[in-house]
Every structure is written in structure tokens, then in C-alpha cells.
C-alpha angles and dihedrals in degrees: 000000000000117000120224111242115234113253094005095110131043115240115261114260117244120239090254091054090049090049091049093050090049091050093047091049090050093048093049090048090052094051092048092045092053093047092051096047089051088056097050115109104183145025088248092057089045093052090049090049092051091049091052095050133096121280131242111296094030123099107282093006093122090054091057093045091051093048090048090053090050091051089052090054092252126133109255092211094182094054117117124232091259091052092051091050089051090051091050091050091049091051092048092048095048093043092052091048091049092049090048091051093047090048094052090048091052091049091052091051093052092044092052 
């Protein structure tokens, strides 16, 4: 029978430690997701962001799935209230930027 060498293997994590690690990974993913969404300036950037994100089952994956649904004009039914607020702020910010750009283009056309 083979003997286990002292110090050669890390001790197994308890269920509580595994749960804490999973929670912390999800929390970090949520914080990073929110920071990035607040930096996005267009739907194109947002679509690229969603494509680059984690998939379902990975920490933060559901956030990216929900945001992708929102960008495709679908109801992300599993989105939390803070996610929906983040999406509304994104829409308002990008709509305002688009209007400003269209307004400046119109002004250039009438000046020319």
C-alpha cells in the first residue's frame, strides 16, 4: 500500500470553504461586470463585451447572458433589480451620446 507523503498534497477544502470561494468569485465577477458596463459607450462595445465574457455556469456568466438578452431587446427575466438599473443607465447614456452625435452631424450639414 502506498503511503501518502507529508506535505505533498494540499488538504481538501471543506464544503464551507468551497462555498465561500464560489461566492467570492461571483462577487468579484459582479463588481468587474458593473465597472465595465459603466465604461461602455456604444451597443457595439457592449456586444463585444458580452462575447468576451464568461459563459453560463462560470462566475458572472449569468450577468453576461442577461446583458446579451437586454441588448437583443429581450427581457432578461433572471436579471436582478440592480442589473436592470445598470441596463437602463447604459441605454440612457448611449442614447444621449447618439443624439449628441446626430445633432452635431446635422449642424455640420447645415453649416456647409
